[in-house]
C-alpha positions as CSV (number, residue, x, y, z in Angstrom):
1,M,-97.8,69.3,-5.9
2,I,-97.9,66.7,-8.5
3,Y,-95.4,66.6,-11.5
4,D,-94.6,64.3,-14.4
5,V,-91.4,64.1,-14.0
6,A,-89.3,65.0,-11.2
7,V,-85.5,65.6,-11.9
8,I,-82.7,65.5,-9.3
9,G,-79.6,67.3,-10.1
10,G,-78.8,70.4,-12.1
11,G,-75.8,69.7,-14.4
12,P,-76.2,69.4,-17.9
13,S,-77.8,65.9,-18.0
14,G,-80.1,66.5,-15.7
15,T,-80.6,70.5,-17.4
16,I,-81.3,68.6,-20.9
17,A,-83.5,65.7,-19.1
18,A,-85.7,68.7,-17.9
19,R,-85.6,70.6,-20.9
20,Y,-86.5,67.9,-23.3
21,A,-89.4,66.3,-21.2
22,A,-90.7,69.8,-20.9
23,M,-91.0,69.9,-24.4
24,H,-92.5,67.2,-25.0
25,G,-95.0,68.4,-22.7
26,A,-94.8,67.2,-19.5
27,K,-94.8,69.1,-16.2
28,V,-91.5,69.0,-14.9
29,A,-89.3,70.0,-11.8
30,L,-86.0,70.0,-11.1
31,F,-83.9,69.9,-7.8
32,E,-80.6,71.1,-7.6
33,E,-78.5,70.9,-3.7
34,H,-76.5,74.3,-4.6
35,S,-77.3,77.8,-4.1
36,S,-76.6,78.2,-8.0
37,I,-76.5,76.3,-11.4
38,G,-73.0,75.6,-12.0
39,F,-71.2,76.1,-9.0
40,P,-69.4,74.7,-7.8
41,V,-67.9,73.3,-11.1
42,E,-67.5,69.3,-11.4
43,C,-66.0,68.7,-14.4
44,T,-64.3,69.8,-17.0
45,G,-64.7,72.3,-19.4
46,L,-64.2,70.3,-22.8
47,L,-66.7,69.6,-24.9
48,S,-66.5,67.7,-28.6
49,T,-68.6,69.3,-30.8
50,K,-70.9,66.7,-31.5
51,A,-71.8,67.4,-27.2
52,L,-72.9,70.3,-28.0
53,Q,-74.5,69.3,-31.0
54,E,-76.1,66.5,-28.6
55,C,-77.3,69.3,-26.3
56,D,-78.9,71.1,-28.9
57,I,-76.7,74.1,-28.2
58,S,-74.8,76.3,-30.7
59,P,-71.1,77.5,-29.7
60,D,-71.0,80.9,-28.7
61,T,-68.3,83.6,-27.0
62,S,-71.1,83.8,-23.8
63,F,-69.2,80.5,-22.7
64,V,-66.9,79.3,-25.7
65,I,-63.3,80.4,-24.6
66,N,-61.4,78.4,-27.1
67,T,-61.4,75.7,-30.0
68,V,-59.7,72.8,-30.3
69,R,-58.6,71.5,-33.7
70,G,-55.6,69.1,-32.9
71,A,-53.3,68.5,-30.5
72,Y,-49.1,67.6,-30.0
73,V,-48.6,63.6,-28.7
74,H,-45.3,63.4,-26.6
75,A,-43.8,60.1,-27.0
76,P,-41.4,59.2,-23.9
77,D,-38.3,59.4,-26.2
78,G,-38.6,62.9,-26.5
79,T,-40.1,62.8,-30.1
80,C,-43.3,65.3,-30.7
81,I,-46.2,64.3,-33.2
82,P,-48.7,66.9,-34.2
83,I,-52.0,65.9,-35.2
84,D,-54.0,68.5,-36.8
85,G,-58.0,67.8,-37.2
86,R,-58.2,70.9,-39.9
87,N,-61.6,71.8,-38.3
88,T,-63.1,72.4,-34.5
89,R,-63.0,69.2,-32.7
90,A,-63.7,70.7,-29.3
91,Y,-64.0,73.7,-27.8
92,V,-63.0,74.9,-24.7
93,V,-65.7,76.3,-22.1
94,L,-66.7,78.4,-19.0
95,R,-68.3,75.7,-17.4
96,K,-70.1,77.5,-14.9
97,V,-71.5,79.6,-17.9
98,F,-72.4,76.8,-19.7
99,D,-74.4,75.1,-17.5
100,R,-76.2,77.9,-16.7
101,K,-76.8,78.6,-20.4
102,L,-78.3,75.4,-20.2
103,A,-80.2,75.7,-17.1
104,T,-82.0,79.0,-18.6
105,M,-83.2,77.0,-22.0
106,A,-85.2,74.6,-19.3
107,A,-86.7,77.2,-17.6
108,D,-88.1,78.8,-20.7
109,A,-89.3,75.0,-21.6
110,G,-91.1,75.4,-18.6
111,V,-89.4,74.0,-16.3
112,D,-89.9,74.2,-12.1
113,I,-86.1,74.7,-11.1
114,F,-85.9,74.3,-7.0
115,L,-82.6,75.8,-6.2
116,K,-80.8,74.9,-2.6
117,S,-83.1,71.9,-2.6
118,H,-81.5,68.2,-1.4
119,V,-83.1,65.5,-1.9
120,H,-82.9,63.3,0.7
121,N,-85.0,60.3,0.7
122,L,-87.7,59.0,-2.3
123,A,-90.8,56.5,-1.7
124,Y,-93.0,55.1,-4.2
125,E,-96.5,54.8,-2.7
126,N,-99.9,55.1,-4.5
127,G,-98.1,54.5,-8.3
128,L,-96.5,58.0,-7.5
129,N,-93.4,58.8,-6.4
130,T,-92.7,61.0,-3.5
131,I,-89.9,62.6,-3.2
132,H,-88.2,64.3,0.2
133,V,-87.4,67.6,-0.5
134,T,-84.7,69.7,2.6
135,Q,-84.9,73.2,1.2
136,K,-84.0,76.4,3.3
137,G,-83.9,73.8,6.7
138,L,-87.7,72.9,5.9
139,Q,-88.7,68.9,4.9
140,V,-91.2,69.2,2.0
141,K,-92.7,66.3,-0.4
142,F,-93.6,66.7,-3.7
143,K,-94.8,63.8,-6.0
144,S,-94.1,62.9,-9.6
145,K,-94.9,60.0,-11.6
146,V,-91.1,59.7,-13.0
147,V,-87.7,60.5,-11.2
148,I,-84.7,60.5,-13.0
149,A,-81.0,61.2,-11.0
150,A,-78.8,63.1,-12.5
151,D,-77.2,63.8,-9.5
152,G,-73.8,62.4,-10.6
153,P,-71.0,59.3,-10.3
154,R,-72.0,59.4,-6.3
155,S,-75.4,59.5,-7.0
156,E,-77.2,59.5,-3.7
157,I,-80.8,59.0,-5.3
158,S,-79.3,55.7,-7.0
159,R,-78.4,54.6,-3.6
160,I,-81.3,55.0,-2.0
161,V,-83.6,53.3,-4.8
162,G,-80.6,50.1,-4.6
163,I,-78.6,50.9,-7.2
164,P,-75.2,49.7,-6.7
165,K,-72.2,52.1,-6.5
166,P,-70.2,51.8,-9.6
167,D,-67.1,49.1,-9.4
168,R,-64.7,52.2,-10.0
169,L,-64.2,55.9,-10.0
170,L,-61.4,57.8,-12.6
171,P,-60.5,60.7,-10.3
172,G,-59.1,63.6,-11.9
173,I,-58.5,68.0,-10.9
174,Q,-58.3,70.6,-12.8
175,F,-57.5,74.3,-11.4
176,E,-59.4,77.5,-12.7
177,V,-56.1,79.9,-12.5
178,K,-55.6,83.2,-13.3
179,M,-52.6,84.2,-16.2
180,K,-50.8,87.1,-16.9
181,P,-51.6,88.1,-20.6
């Protein structure tokens, strides 16, 4: 199978890139190493209103769980300064649901999505990229004209093609907890 575009990584960047390529007539494959889109959650669920606009998706109750219009800034001396943005500035979203909605939009645009598909090597041969994928324990090869590495800040694909690791990553911690009402 020869694709115009192969996208490696099924997070928001990958699914959006895949969707737009398909919307412009490209035959697109998207490879996600996990068994489902949106799990495990890899990043925060706080998105600006502009970020949603750029994703070309409207906020809805299927994934938006709260809105943010301001903040309270607490100084070391105990002073609290309220900041009111008057309008919604950001959304707190369920990333699992949000990511899956983006993937559904990509599939609806014609993207072929391959789950449980770990890309472990790339080679450029005869004018095409050969993508080496492990699927269900089997080694499979796909061909594409263009490859988009959307596999995150520790991108294995970038390393394979010789792009150096970033000098520094700023890690964060997040928790998903149940609260009593």
